[in-house]
N, C-alpha and C positions, 0 to 999 in steps of 0.2 A: 495506146501510145507506146511505140517501140523505143526503148531507152538503152543507150550505150554509154558506158564509162570508159573513156580512152586513156591511154598512157599509164596502164597498170604496171607497177614495179615491185610491189611487196605482197606478202601473204595477207597482211592486214587489209590491204585494198581489195584483194579478192574476196575476203570474208565479208567486208562491208558491202561490196557490190552484190554478193549472194544474199546477204541478209535483207537488202533493199529490193530483192527480186527483180533485178534488171534483166534485160533481154540479151545483152551482149557486153563483153569486155574486149578492149583493144590493146594490143601490144605494139609499141612503136619501134620500128627498125630504122627510121630516118634520124639524122643528127638532131638531138634534142636532150634536155635534162631528163626526159622520160625514156630514153633509148635503152633497150635491153638486147641481149644476144638471143639467138634462137634457142639455145640451151636453157637460159633463164626463163624465157617465155614458156617453154614446154613444162618446166617445173611448176611455174605459177598456174598455168592452165590446168594442170593435173589436180589442183586444189579446188577448182570450181565445180559446182554441181553439174550434172549431165545436161540439164536444160538450158544452160547459158552458152550462147554462141561465142566461139573464140575467133577473134578477127585480127589478122596480121595487117599492120598499117605501115605502108612504105611510101616513099616518094622518089621517083626516078631511079628505082633499084636496077642493078645489073641482073641479068638472067641467072648468073651463078648464085647470087644472094637469094633470089626468089626460090631457086631449087633447094637451097639449104634450109630456108624458113619452112617451106612446104614439107620437107622431109622430117625436120625435127619437131616443129610445132603441130603439124597436121591441122591447120586452121580450118574452120568452117567457111570462112570468107577471106579473100585477099583484097585489101583496100589500097588503091593507089590512084594517082591522077589519071583521068580518062585517056589522056594522050599516051601515057605509058603502056596502056593495055593493047595498043595497036602492035607494039613490038614484042611484048612479053608472052611467053608461053606459060599459062597457069594450068596445072593438072586439071583434067575434066571433072574430077569429083569435088574440086574446090570452087565455090561460087565466087564471083568477083563483085566488088563494091566500088564502082567508079566515083572518083571525086571530081566534081565540076566546080570550078572556081569563078567567083564573080569577076567580071572584067575580061574573061577569056571567051573564046568562041564556044557557044553551046553546041554539043554534038547533035547531029541529026542522022538517023532518028535517035530520040532520047532513049537511054537504057531504061529498063523496067523499074530500076531503083537506083537512086544516086545519093551521095553525100554532097550537100551544097555548102561551101564555105568561102571565106574571104581569100585574098591572094596568098596569104601565108598562114600555115598551120601552127598551132601550139603557142600562139602569143596572145590569145584572148581577144583577137580582133573580130568584131561583129561582122557577120555576112550581111548582104543587102536583103532585108526581109521582103521588100517589095518584089524583087526579082525571084526570090525563093517562092513566094506565093504564086507568081505566074507559073513557075515550073511545077509547083505542087498541084496545079489544076491539070497537068499533062502526064505526070508520072509520080511514083512514090519518092518523096523527098525526105531525106534525113538532114535536118538543119544543124549545122555545127559552127563553132567560132564565137567565142565571147559569151557563151551562155553561163548562167549561174542560177541559184534558187531565186534570186531577186528579179530576174528578167525572163525566166523560161515561160511563165504563164503568158506574158505579153507576146513572146515569140510564137507560141502555139496559137494564140488568138489571131495574130497577124498573118501567119504562114499557112496554118492548118496542115502541118506536115504529117507524113507517115510516122516520123520519129525524130528524136533529138539526141545529140551526141555532145558530151561534155568532157573536158579534161582539166584545164587550168582553173575553171570555175568551182571545182570541188577539192581544191588543194589548200593546205595550211601554209605551204611555201612551195616555191617552184619545184615541181617534180614529186612532191610528197602529198599523197591523197589523204583527205580528212574524212574519217568514217561518218562523223556527224553531218558534214556538208553533203556527202553522197546521199545519206538518208533524206536530208532536207530537200535536195534537188529532185529526187525521185517523187517525194510526196507532192511537191509543187507541180511537177509535170503531170502526174496522174490526176491531181485535182483539176488542173486546167483542161485536161482532155475530157474529164467527166462533165465539166461545165459546158464544153462545146457540144458534147453528145446530147446533153439535156436540152440545149437550145435548138438542136437540129430538128 
């Protein structure tokens, strides 16, 4: 189970994500309580162990902003809405992670890997797990939106995703990550994935 902690804003959050052995950390450049500058993101990314993917998370960014983020953060992936990627030029050495939102037209053909979430990011809104499960039978789906340690096992059981992506569900207050909640979320997700694998 691929796990991403999104909306990283502090060194403590980086340490907690690293200690929990997550696969990826996300830095948010869209308006949000978790928004960071490319410079701040680069400083925080430098604290993470080499094995953790750095993901730049934007929404409808201008090309100039994309260029600045890519230059300063040097992310492994650039995540933004699938519609944005038609217009933007992402450097060839940086992979893209398209966001497909419930209620919008699903791209055809489907990208090899997508983040699937509700209409609005960062507000703890659950995605439609039924639709996510349909897509997960066709491509690698990372399910996002409204996940926490309380419901991630249920989401994994329902969707059978490639991965899970959490932000507000591991916070003690808006925009502030809680190390204990990060550890708990990762434990719950890995346990659910192990259970699925044993049933297979």
